[in-house]
VEXDREN-2710 file (C-alpha; in Angstrom, 1 decimal):
% VEXDREN-2710
k/r/px/py/pz
1/MET/-198.8/-52.2/-110.3
2/VAL/-198.4/-50.5/-106.9
3/GLU/-196.2/-47.5/-106.6
4/HIS/-194.7/-46.4/-103.3
5/SER/-192.8/-43.3/-102.4
6/SER/-189.6/-43.5/-100.4
7/PRO/-187.8/-40.9/-98.2
8/VAL/-184.5/-42.1/-99.7
9/GLY/-183.0/-39.7/-102.2
10/ILE/-179.6/-39.2/-103.8
11/GLN/-177.9/-35.9/-103.3
12/GLY/-174.3/-34.7/-103.2
13/THR/-172.1/-31.9/-102.0
14/TYR/-168.6/-30.8/-102.9
15/ARG/-166.0/-28.3/-102.0
16/PHE/-162.8/-27.0/-103.5
17/ARG/-159.4/-27.1/-101.8
18/THR/-156.6/-25.2/-103.5
19/TYR/-153.0/-26.2/-102.8
20/ASP/-149.8/-24.5/-103.7
21/SER/-148.4/-26.6/-106.6
22/ILE/-144.8/-26.1/-105.4
23/THR/-145.0/-26.6/-101.6
24/GLY/-148.3/-28.6/-101.4
25/GLU/-149.5/-26.3/-98.7
26/LEU/-153.3/-25.7/-98.5
27/LYS/-154.0/-22.2/-99.7
28/ARG/-157.8/-22.0/-99.3
29/GLY/-160.9/-24.0/-99.2
30/SER/-164.5/-23.3/-100.3
31/ASP/-167.7/-23.8/-98.4
32/TRP/-169.8/-26.9/-99.3
33/ASN/-171.9/-26.6/-102.4
34/HIS/-174.9/-28.8/-103.4
35/ASN/-175.2/-30.4/-106.8
36/LEU/-178.2/-31.6/-108.8
37/VAL/-178.3/-35.3/-109.6
38/VAL/-179.9/-35.1/-113.1
39/TYR/-182.6/-37.5/-114.3
40/SER/-183.3/-38.4/-117.8
41/THR/-183.1/-41.7/-119.8
42/ASN/-179.3/-41.9/-120.1
43/ALA/-178.2/-39.6/-117.3
44/GLY/-178.1/-39.5/-113.5
45/LEU/-181.1/-41.3/-111.9
46/GLY/-182.0/-42.8/-115.2
47/LEU/-178.7/-44.7/-115.2
48/ILE/-179.5/-46.1/-111.8
49/ALA/-182.9/-47.2/-112.8
50/GLN/-181.5/-48.9/-115.9
51/GLN/-178.9/-50.8/-113.9
52/LEU/-181.6/-52.0/-111.5
53/ILE/-183.4/-53.8/-114.3
54/GLY/-180.2/-55.1/-116.0
55/ILE/-179.8/-52.5/-118.7
56/THR/-176.0/-52.0/-118.6
57/THR/-175.4/-50.0/-121.8
58/TYR/-173.8/-47.2/-119.8
59/PRO/-171.6/-47.6/-116.7
60/LEU/-172.9/-46.4/-113.3
61/GLU/-169.4/-45.8/-111.8
62/ILE/-168.5/-42.1/-111.5
63/THR/-165.3/-42.0/-113.4
64/GLN/-164.6/-38.4/-114.2
65/LEU/-165.2/-34.7/-113.5
66/LYS/-165.5/-31.8/-115.8
67/ILE/-165.2/-28.1/-115.0
68/GLY/-166.4/-25.2/-117.1
69/THR/-167.5/-21.7/-117.4
70/GLY/-171.2/-21.9/-118.0
71/ALA/-173.6/-19.9/-115.9
72/THR/-177.0/-21.5/-116.7
73/ALA/-178.6/-23.2/-113.6
74/PRO/-178.6/-27.0/-113.7
75/VAL/-181.9/-28.6/-114.7
76/ALA/-183.0/-32.3/-114.5
77/GLY/-182.6/-32.9/-118.3
78/ASN/-178.9/-31.7/-118.5
79/THR/-176.6/-34.1/-120.3
80/ASP/-173.4/-32.1/-120.2
81/LEU/-171.9/-28.9/-118.8
82/GLN/-173.0/-25.8/-120.6
83/THR/-169.4/-24.7/-121.4
84/PRO/-166.9/-27.5/-120.5
85/VAL/-163.3/-26.4/-120.3
86/LEU/-161.5/-29.4/-118.9
87/ALA/-162.8/-33.0/-119.1
88/GLY/-161.4/-36.3/-118.1
89/VAL/-160.4/-35.4/-114.5
90/LEU/-160.1/-38.8/-112.9
91/ARG/-160.8/-39.8/-109.4
92/ALA/-157.8/-39.5/-107.1
93/THR/-159.4/-41.3/-104.0
94/GLN/-162.6/-42.9/-103.0
95/ALA/-164.2/-44.2/-99.8
96/PHE/-167.6/-45.7/-98.9
97/THR/-169.6/-46.0/-95.7
98/ALA/-173.1/-47.5/-95.3
99/THR/-174.8/-44.5/-97.0
100/THR/-172.1/-42.2/-98.3
101/ALA/-169.7/-42.4/-101.3
102/THR/-166.8/-39.9/-101.0
103/MET/-164.6/-39.1/-104.0
104/GLU/-161.7/-36.7/-104.5
105/PHE/-160.6/-35.4/-107.9
106/PHE/-157.2/-33.7/-108.4
107/ILE/-156.6/-31.0/-111.1
108/ALA/-152.9/-30.2/-111.5
109/ASN/-151.8/-26.6/-112.1
110/ALA/-150.6/-27.5/-115.6
111/ASP/-153.9/-29.0/-116.6
112/LEU/-156.2/-26.0/-115.9
113/ALA/-155.6/-22.5/-117.2
114/ASN/-155.7/-19.6/-114.7
115/GLY/-159.2/-18.2/-114.8
116/THR/-162.7/-18.2/-113.2
117/TYR/-164.8/-21.4/-113.3
118/SER/-168.5/-21.5/-112.6
119/GLU/-169.8/-25.1/-113.3
120/ILE/-168.8/-28.6/-112.4
121/GLY/-170.1/-32.0/-113.3
122/LEU/-169.7/-35.7/-112.4
123/PHE/-169.8/-38.3/-115.1
124/CYS/-170.3/-42.0/-115.4
125/GLY/-168.1/-42.6/-118.4
126/ALA/-169.5/-40.0/-120.9
127/GLN/-172.9/-39.8/-119.2
128/LEU/-173.7/-36.9/-116.9
129/PHE/-174.6/-37.9/-113.3
130/ALA/-174.7/-34.6/-111.4
131/ARG/-174.1/-30.9/-112.3
132/SER/-173.7/-27.7/-110.2
133/LEU/-173.0/-24.1/-110.5
134/ILE/-170.0/-23.2/-108.4
135/SER/-171.0/-20.6/-105.9
136/PRO/-169.1/-18.5/-105.4
137/THR/-167.2/-19.1/-108.6
138/TYR/-163.8/-20.7/-108.4
139/THR/-160.8/-18.6/-109.5
140/LYS/-157.7/-20.5/-110.2
141/GLY/-154.4/-18.6/-110.1
142/SER/-150.8/-19.4/-110.8
143/ASN/-149.1/-22.4/-109.2
144/GLU/-152.4/-23.7/-107.8
145/ASP/-153.5/-27.4/-107.8
END
């Protein structure tokens, strides 16, 4: 067997945009944050490798986002958020170019309690794909989507 390395990697960035839930007006936006695409047997890069050889036990499509309050730095072997608060946030929009997949997720004011959030994760079904600490933390206030 011959192994080759490749300069191709999978990485992601995200940002928050906060809108007034009554007027729809943009209130603020965050800087771009990087996430860690995890890699273990049934998460992140492991899911991609499985799909490449026909193991389709778990989906590869990113279907949901979770947000939480954990503060432990992401590591390759993560399988969930440290302290998830809200799960099942579905994709609102998606787009694709030759090398980039872009997704937007929408959290309505009524779905997320006011508070400070410090971690976020992307999931393929129930399997973690990528996790990040939110820096600086995201503080959600009243009437904010």
